[in-house]
FIKOLMAR-393079 format. One record per residue (C-alpha): x, y, z. Coordinates in pm, whole numbers, padded with zeros to 5 digits, always signed. Last residue first. Example, Ala and Ser with C-alpha at 12.3 -4.5 7.8 and 13.67 -1.06 7.14 Angstrom:
<rs>
+01367-00106+00714
+01230-00450+00780
</rs>
This chain:
<rs>
-05658-00023+00017
-05679+00323+00248
-05499+00588+00097
-05722+00867+00059
-06012+00811+00311
-05757+00679+00564
-05543+01016+00475
-05898+01209+00536
-05993+01041+00893
-05623+01073+01005
-05693+01443+00901
-06019+01499+01129
-05802+01340+01427
-05510+01579+01436
-05664+01892+01316
-05919+01778+01631
-05588+01932+01859
-05618+02257+01697
-05999+02295+01797
-05965+02158+02082
-05699+02415+02190
-05943+02713+02056
-06304+02563+02197
-06328+02933+02401
-06635+02957+02626
-06459+02893+02956
-06221+03122+02887
-05870+03161+02785
-05856+03327+02451
-06168+03513+02578
-05989+03662+02810
-05679+03720+02649
-05835+03903+02368
-05918+03819+01996
-05820+04010+01665
-05559+04202+01823
-05468+04166+02193
-05346+03805+02143
-05167+03797+01803
-05351+03394+01709
-05167+03098+01514
-05375+03014+01512
-05780+02828+01380
-05959+03034+01601
-06298+02925+01762
-06536+03087+02046
-06830+02917+02155
-07121+03021+02272
-07354+02899+02545
-07528+03255+02619
-07576+03284+02243
-07379+03599+02118
-07397+03966+02210
-07164+03890+02550
-06900+03765+02315
-06881+04098+02176
-06845+04241+02490
-06602+03977+02617
-06385+04049+02307
-06358+03926+01968
-06190+04217+01734
-06324+04362+01480
-06257+04711+01522
-05953+04787+01481
-05977+04589+01134
-05898+04883+00898
-05651+05045+01113
-05452+04687+01157
-05505+04623+00750
-05329+04963+00701
-05043+04929+00933
-04961+04532+00833
-04994+04574+00438
-04670+04441+00383
-04715+04169+00594
-05028+04037+00365
-04828+03712+00240
-04898+03520+00573
-05198+03619+00705
-05224+03993+00857
-05563+04012+01043
-05509+03704+01235
-05849+03457+01215
-06176+03472+01387
-06474+03273+01497
-06744+03331+01722
-07021+03015+01740
-07383+02986+01832
-07444+03334+01686
-07784+03541+01852
-07613+03878+01748
-07242+03811+01654
-07298+03914+01296
-07453+04250+01382
-07229+04311+01619
-06939+04287+01405
-07082+04567+01187
-07025+04534+00848
-07223+04255+00706
-07170+03965+00474
-07482+03762+00446
-07448+03328+00373
-07783+03156+00515
-07892+02774+00574
-08219+02598+00387
-07993+02332+00304
-08020+02347-00067
-08022+02761-00050
-07672+02707+00211
-07491+02546-00115
-07579+02836-00392
-07476+03073-00142
-07171+02897-00063
-07100+02877-00442
-07169+03248-00506
-06963+03379-00192
-06687+03160-00293
-06629+03345-00676
-06755+03653-00492
-06424+03664-00312
-06459+03696+00069
-06504+04069+00159
-06238+04251+00310
-06289+04539+00089
-06547+04684+00289
-06447+04557+00628
-06558+04257+00739
-06888+04081+00984
-06952+03719+00789
-07246+03599+00897
-07213+03259+00851
-07551+02998+00841
-07483+02565+00883
-07624+02351+00669
-07367+02140+00617
-07255+02219+00291
-07313+02612+00382
-07091+02532+00668
-06808+02337+00442
-06801+02609+00159
-06826+02924+00425
-06563+02761+00626
-06310+02701+00334
-06361+03065+00257
-06319+03213+00625
-06002+03015+00609
-05893+03136+00312
-05947+03504+00426
-06216+03721+00487
-06058+03926+00715
-06254+04003+01066
-06527+03822+01261
-06673+03540+01160
-07038+03445+01305
-07135+03143+01271
-07494+03010+01311
-07623+02653+01342
-07938+02514+01111
-07740+02203+01032
-07429+02160+01268
-07527+01940+01558
-07416+01803+01883
-07292+02143+01994
-06927+02088+02155
-06815+01796+01959
-07009+01903+01642
-06865+02257+01705
-06506+02089+01694
-06566+01817+01414
-06642+02107+01154
-06366+02289+01271
-06160+02003+01211
-06291+01994+00856
-06241+02367+00782
-05890+02362+00887
-05841+02087+00609
-06003+02290+00407
-05754+02574+00353
-05833+02767+00094
-05771+03092-00137
-05434+03196-00072
-05321+02861+00002
-05294+02605+00317
-05221+02210+00328
-05434+02123+00030
-05444+01738-00043
-05315+01564-00337
-05425+01218-00419
-05135+01007-00631
-05145+01068-01013
-05034+01387-01040
-05060+01651-01297
-05347+01795-01263
-05274+01784-00871
-05005+01968-00923
-05152+02274-01144
-05455+02335-00858
-05198+02326-00601
-05004+02599-00781
-05334+02780-00887
-05376+02819-00535
-05038+03032-00466
-04896+03060-00158
-04831+02733-00122
-04894+02417+00160
-04902+02114-00029
-05023+01743+00129
-04866+01468-00146
-04974+01113-00174
-04815+00789-00192
-04522+00841-00290
-04182+00755-00557
-04368+00776-00879
-04610+01027-00781
-04310+01240-00682
-04148+01257-01046
-04527+01352-01232
-04589+01625-00951
-04249+01739-00972
-04265+01795-01334
-04622+01930-01354
-04475+02214-01115
-04176+02286-01398
-03871+02326-01200
-03744+02710-01075
-03457+02610-00868
-03688+02622-00566
-03870+02385-00684
-03589+02139-00700
-03671+02072-00386
-03504+02219-00081
-03628+02569-00138
-03979+02444-00102
-03934+02241+00228
-04049+01832+00191
-04055+01689+00534
-04149+01324+00462
-04417+01130+00610
-04464+00712+00708
-04756+00548+00786
-04850+00300+01058
-05185+00502+01128
-05017+00672+01427
-04692+00786+01169
-04894+00928+00912
-05176+01127+01175
-04789+01209+01364
-04666+01387+01023
-04987+01524+00939
-05080+01708+01300
-04673+01825+01319
-04657+02025+00935
-05065+02164+00957
-05037+02240+01350
-04670+02408+01318
-04653+02543+00984
-04389+02759+00796
-04507+02852+00383
-04385+02692+00089
-04419+02365+00243
-04428+02017+00063
-04506+01706+00302
-04473+01427+00082
-04694+01107+00258
-04532+00768+00216
-04767+00429+00258
-04609+00109+00360
-04835+00032+00649
-05128+00276+00617
-05385+00106+00823
-05136-00049+01055
-05199+00144+01400
-05039+00270+01718
-05195+00512+01996
-05487+00251+02054
-05628+00285+02411
-05607+00684+02423
-05620+00674+02018
-06005+00514+01986
-06201+00812+02071
-06026+01033+01880
-06046+00797+01594
-06439+00762+01632
-06450+01134+01615
-06243+01155+01290
-06452+00870+01145
-06756+01063+01226
-06648+01349+01065
-06505+01239+00776
-06871+01053+00754
-07014+01350+00779
-06780+01574+00515
-06808+01257+00278
-07209+01290+00276
-07247+01640+00285
-07010+01615-00082
-06641+01690-00065
-06493+01872-00360
-06614+02231-00258
-06430+02247+00023
-06137+02273-00214
-05806+02065-00290
-05888+01753-00165
-05782+01498-00433
-05957+01154-00520
</rs>
């Protein structure tokens, strides 16, 4: 089994992963090291920089009794043009699983097609499923449920938004995406998310005004306006998104017990204010911690005997 897209997981699998992640989180204080994955080796291939993804996966493997190897794209023969399928076949004979963070989603899809071991998408230009698993765990912890909630996404319809749409729709959570025209999630993602949401009695909306999305929201979520790979568009994006900031005014439109989320890293003062990020409604740092626990649950699912 691979995890390339949130679409790869059923409702039952998502619920089981969240439950397992919560249990692993609760056990961590008293039992730091386990041996579930003793003898297993996870390769971590990075074409893009990382803080949370790299550290959380390395710590996860350590605490589960396995080992992780960091592999910079340019330190591999991939950096000299070796075919992806050749690398996939060779690494499959050395490793127990591979996590890849790549610029192009197609890279991870191709790698998985030729690998004989589990492949995990650690972020591409299209999706970030590991982030969504941590997000759903965080929301469940704070709200006690997932189905029937409303999440407001404020900003760019990017890779994090795409996975969140698919994951939220699968668990029955409605999502309103507030973004400028031209920055919507891809039509293919919206189509899949709406089909999933309809089965669960949820709704997926695209709106232009942040206040329309935030009204009655249980969760406010944002991400950077300029993602990795979009740096050349920085000035244009800053102008387009200047109204799409989570601040005290927008928070006041959401439900009184709404939580605020951000996958980090954050450009404080752009997509989110300091007051909100550090305020009582923020679940941002719990969300970051939960990357570790959600990925532990995922690794156990993919690698346990």
